[in-house]
Structure formats: structure tokens, C-alpha cells
C-alpha positions in Angstrom: 0.0 0.0 0.0 1.5 3.3 -1.1 2.0 6.1 1.4 2.2 9.9 1.3 2.1 12.7 3.8 -0.7 15.0 5.0 0.2 18.3 6.7 -2.0 20.6 8.8 -0.9 24.2 9.5 -2.7 26.7 11.7 -2.9 30.0 9.8 -5.1 31.9 12.2 -5.7 31.4 15.9 -6.0 33.4 19.1 -2.3 33.0 20.0 1.0 33.4 18.1 4.4 32.6 19.6 6.8 32.9 16.7 8.4 36.1 15.5 6.5 37.9 12.7 3.4 35.8 13.1 0.2 37.6 14.1 -2.8 36.4 16.2 -6.5 37.3 16.2 -9.6 35.8 17.7 -10.5 33.3 15.0 -9.3 30.1 13.4 -8.1 28.9 10.0 -6.3 25.7 9.0 -4.3 25.0 5.8 -4.6 21.3 4.9 -2.4 19.5 2.4 -3.9 16.1 1.7 -3.5 13.7 -1.1 -1.9 16.3 -3.3 -4.8 18.7 -2.7 -4.9 22.1 -0.8 -7.8 22.8 1.4 -8.5 25.8 3.7 -10.8 25.1 6.7 -12.1 28.4 7.8 -10.5 31.8 7.3 -10.4 33.7 10.6 -11.5 37.3 10.7 -9.4 38.2 7.7 -6.9 40.6 9.3 -3.9 38.3 9.6 -4.6 35.5 7.1 -2.6 36.8 4.2 0.3 38.0 6.4 0.6 34.6 8.2 0.3 32.7 5.0 3.2 34.7 3.5 5.3 34.2 6.6 4.7 30.4 6.5 5.4 30.2 2.7 1.8 29.1 2.0 0.3 30.2 -1.3 -3.4 31.0 -0.7 -3.9 31.3 -4.5 -3.3 27.5 -4.7 -6.3 26.6 -2.6 -8.7 24.2 -4.3 -11.5 23.9 -1.6 -12.7 26.0 1.2 -14.7 24.4 4.0 -16.6 26.6 6.5 -17.2 25.2 9.9 -20.1 27.6 10.5 -21.2 31.1 9.6 -19.6 33.2 12.3 -17.3 36.2 11.4 -14.2 34.9 13.1 -14.2 31.9 10.8 -15.5 33.5 7.6 -14.0 37.0 7.6 -11.1 36.1 5.3 -13.3 34.6 2.5 -12.9 37.6 0.3 -9.2 37.7 0.7 -8.9 34.0 -0.3 -11.3 34.1 -3.2 -9.8 37.2 -4.7 -6.5 35.3 -5.1 -7.6 31.8 -6.0 -8.5 30.7 -9.6 -11.3 28.2 -9.0 -12.5 27.2 -5.6 -15.2 24.8 -4.3 -16.8 26.1 -1.1 -18.4 23.6 1.3 -20.8 25.0 3.9 -24.2 24.2 5.5 -27.0 26.4 4.1 -27.6 27.8 7.6 -24.2 29.3 7.6 -25.5 32.1 5.4 -28.3 33.2 7.7 -28.0 36.4 9.7 -26.5 35.7 13.1 -26.4 37.7 16.3 -25.1 37.5 19.8 -26.5 39.1 22.9 -23.8 40.3 25.2 -23.9 40.0 28.9 -24.8 43.7 29.2 -27.9 43.1 26.9 -26.5 44.8 23.8 -26.8 43.0 20.5 -23.9 42.3 18.0 -24.0 41.0 14.4 -21.7 38.0 14.2 -22.5 36.5 10.9 -20.6 36.3 7.6 -19.4 39.8 6.8 -20.9 41.5 3.7 -17.6 41.5 1.7 -17.3 37.8 2.3 -20.9 37.1 1.3 -20.4 39.0 -2.0 -17.2 37.1 -2.7 -19.0 33.8 -2.6 -21.0 34.9 -5.7 -17.8 35.3 -7.8 -17.6 33.5 -11.2 -14.8 31.2 -10.1 -16.6 30.0 -7.0 -18.9 27.0 -6.7 -20.8 26.8 -3.4 -21.8 23.3 -2.2 -24.5 23.2 0.4 -23.4 20.6 2.9 -26.0 19.1 5.3 -24.8 15.4 5.2 -21.3 14.0 5.3 -19.6 15.1 2.1 -16.3 14.0 0.5 -14.2 17.0 -0.3 -11.4 14.9 -1.7 -11.0 11.1 -1.3 -10.2 10.4 2.4 -11.1 14.0 3.6 -14.7 14.6 4.6 -16.8 17.5 5.9 -19.3 16.1 8.4 -22.4 18.3 7.6 -24.8 18.8 10.5 -23.9 16.9 13.7 -26.7 15.2 15.7 -26.9 16.4 19.3 -27.4 13.5 21.6 -25.5 14.3 24.8 -27.4 16.0 27.7 -24.5 18.2 28.8 -23.7 19.8 25.5 -26.4 22.4 25.2 -26.7 25.3 22.7 -25.4 28.7 23.7 -28.4 30.8 24.8 -26.8 34.0 23.7 -26.8 33.2 19.9 -29.8 34.3 17.8 -31.0 34.5 14.2 -32.6 37.9 14.6 -31.5 41.2 16.1 -34.6 41.2 18.3 -33.2 38.0 19.9 -36.5 36.1 19.6 -35.3 33.1 17.6 -32.3 31.2 19.1 -29.6 30.1 16.7 -29.0 26.4 17.3 -26.0 26.5 15.0 -27.1 23.6 12.8 -24.5 24.8 10.4 -21.7 23.6 12.7 -19.5 21.0 11.1 -16.1 19.4 11.4 -13.5 18.0 9.0 -11.9 14.6 9.3 -9.4 12.7 7.2 -7.9 9.3 7.1 -4.3 8.5 8.1 -2.3 5.4 8.7 -2.7 5.9 12.5 -6.5 6.6 12.4 -8.7 9.6 11.8 -7.6 13.2 12.3 -10.5 15.4 13.4 -10.3 19.2 13.0 -12.9 21.3 14.9 -13.9 24.8 14.0 -15.9 25.7 17.2 -17.7 22.4 17.9 -20.9 24.4 18.7 -22.7 21.0 18.4 -20.4 19.7 21.2 -17.1 18.1 20.9 -18.4 14.8 22.2 -21.4 14.8 19.8 -18.9 15.4 17.0 -16.7 12.5 18.0 -19.7 10.2 18.5 -21.0 11.0 15.0 -17.7 10.6 13.3 -17.1 7.2 15.0 -20.5 6.2 13.7 -19.6 7.3 10.2 -16.3 5.5 10.3 -16.6 2.7 12.9 -13.6 0.8 11.7 -11.0 3.5 12.5 -9.9 5.0 15.8 -9.6 8.8 16.3 -5.9 9.5 16.3 -5.8 13.3 16.6 -8.1 16.0 17.8 -7.2 19.6 16.9 -9.3 22.8 17.3 -11.9 24.7 19.1 -14.2 22.9 21.6 -16.3 26.0 22.6 -16.2 25.5 26.3 -15.2 29.1 27.1 -18.3 29.5 29.2 -18.8 25.8 30.1 -19.7 24.7 33.6 -17.4 22.5 35.6 -19.9 19.7 35.0 -19.7 20.0 31.3 -15.9 20.1 31.4 -15.8 17.1 33.6 -18.3 15.1 31.4 -16.3 16.0 28.3 -13.1 14.7 29.9 -14.8 11.6 31.0 -16.0 10.9 27.5 -12.7 11.8 25.9 -11.1 9.0 27.9 -13.3 6.5 26.0 -11.2 7.1 22.9 -7.5 6.3 22.5 -6.7 9.7 21.1 -2.9 10.1 20.8 -2.8 13.9 20.0 -5.0 16.5 21.5 -4.5 20.2 20.6 -7.3 22.5 22.1 -7.5 25.9 20.4 -9.4 29.1 19.9 -12.7 28.9 21.8 -11.9 26.0 24.1 -11.5 28.4 27.0 -8.8 28.7 29.6 -10.5 26.5 32.3 -11.3 23.7 29.8 -7.9 23.9 28.1 -6.1 23.6 31.5 -8.4 20.6 32.4 -7.6 18.9 29.1 -3.9 19.4 29.6 -4.0 18.0 33.1 -6.0 15.0 32.0 -4.0 14.2 28.9 -0.6 16.0 29.5 1.5 13.4 27.7 -0.8 13.7 24.6 -1.5 17.4 24.4 0.2 19.9 22.1 0.0 23.6 21.7 -2.3 24.9 18.9 -1.3 28.4 17.9 -0.5 30.3 14.7 2.3 28.3 12.9 1.6 25.0 14.7 2.0 22.2 12.2 1.5 18.5 12.1 2.3 15.8 9.6 0.6 12.4 9.2 1.2 9.4 7.0 -1.8 8.7 4.8 -2.8 6.0 2.4 -2.3 6.5 -1.4 -5.3 8.2 -3.2 -6.5 4.8 -4.5 -6.6 3.5 -0.9 -8.3 6.5 0.6 -11.1 6.3 -1.9 -12.5 3.4 0.0 -12.8 5.5 3.2 -14.7 8.5 1.7 
């Protein structure tokens, strides 16, 4: 069986620890898989181009853009990316394009959906938008999950997210999705914000691909406001999987990140701008059977 390498590089994240790299509240991954180049989210758009240049990544070479959901800190760089690329397939749930609002703790309302410039860029002549609600093969071996069933009792929707500026209709973030791909060691799971719940996401992926273990978990677990009970239940569930690499990022939250590091200290890695991981993957002919 032939082998090649996959590489994941974080282009945007809340933290940056290398000279000349910049941080912002947001997330974006550059994925090289099976000879293809995929961007998973784009951050807010302020640091994407700069960090890509510093990391010698050519944004114009992107073939597919996957959006984890429709919040500004994951979609703000869409226009920057699409203005440079020749032809791009965009994969997003239809609900990602709805208006989205957040009610702050002081009662004020803020629009947090896809910025107008990004929305306009998605209508460009070289862009093909694929509405993803079910698991969808982006390239053989690399899959966007589509909507994630919510089955756990402790992972509940954030009550501060709404679909209207009057805050009458709660946004359940049905557009939330993850990306996973096949490696020789097992599945690598990349989370945007895991608004559906990290454990719900893992459970769903293991149902979709029951014959492979989850080897790596990288990304946002959206437990920034989580109760101690939710953090505790999440850790308990995580221990049911033999995950060898865990890299909490972005919206995981300080308390939850510390708890994950304490529970899995020998398996945790930092996830910040410039963090990079390589994995051995099957040849394209082999990965086609795992789509």
C-alpha cells in the first residue's frame, strides 16, 4: 500500500508565539492532503494573508474552502482568499449564510454572521458553493461532516446566539460541522468551534467511520463559558477514545484547556499560529474506500 504525507498548519488562531506571526480571535487551517490544498475556515481576515506569506503558503493555490459555520471569526477572510484563487469549491451548510447575532452579557446585540464582503465574494464567477448538510467527500479520504446530531445531555446550545436582532429566535448553530481525514494511524479530526459539542462530534464521526480510531483532535471545543460539570463530562467521554494527539484551540476556553492538559498531559500539544503536524496517509486509491 502506497503512502504519502498530510500536513495541517494553523494559519489563524488566538495566539501566536513565533516572531513575525500575528494572532487574532479566529481560526483557520491550511490542509495539504493527497496532493490537494484545502482551507478550513479563514479567521476574521486581518492576519490570514500575512501569516500565509510568513509560512510560505500560497493562498492562491487553494482548491477547496470548508466553512465550519457562519460566524465572522471563521469567515471574515473569505474575500481575501477568493480574490487570489483561480477556482474554488466552497463547502458550507445552508444555515451558515443566515444572519447571526449575539446578545452580550450587558444586553447589547452584536451581528456576528458572515461579513458583507465575504458574502459578496461567494458569488464570484470562479466560486462553486456546495450546500453541505450530510457527510460530504471534499477529496477522497477527507470529509466534511455536515450537521452533527446532538445526543449528549451536557452539551447544550449557547443561549446568547440568535437568528434575529430582536433576539426572539435562538440560533442552534445547525451549520456547525467538522472536518476529518484518514491517516495510517487513524482519523484526524479538525474542529472549528464544535458548537454542536465536541463529544457529539466524536460520536458522530465514529458512527460514520466505525472501523477507524480517532488518532488526533485539533481545534476549538467551545467551552469558554462551560460549567465545571460540562468540562468534567467532556473529559470523561474523551477518555473513552484512544486519542494520541490533542491540541485544544481558539474557543476551548482557559479552564477547559487547563483541564484537558491536566488529564492528557502526555498527549497534548499547543495549537497556535504556525503550529504544524504531519501524518502518513494511504495513497489516493486506498483513501477512496474511506470517503
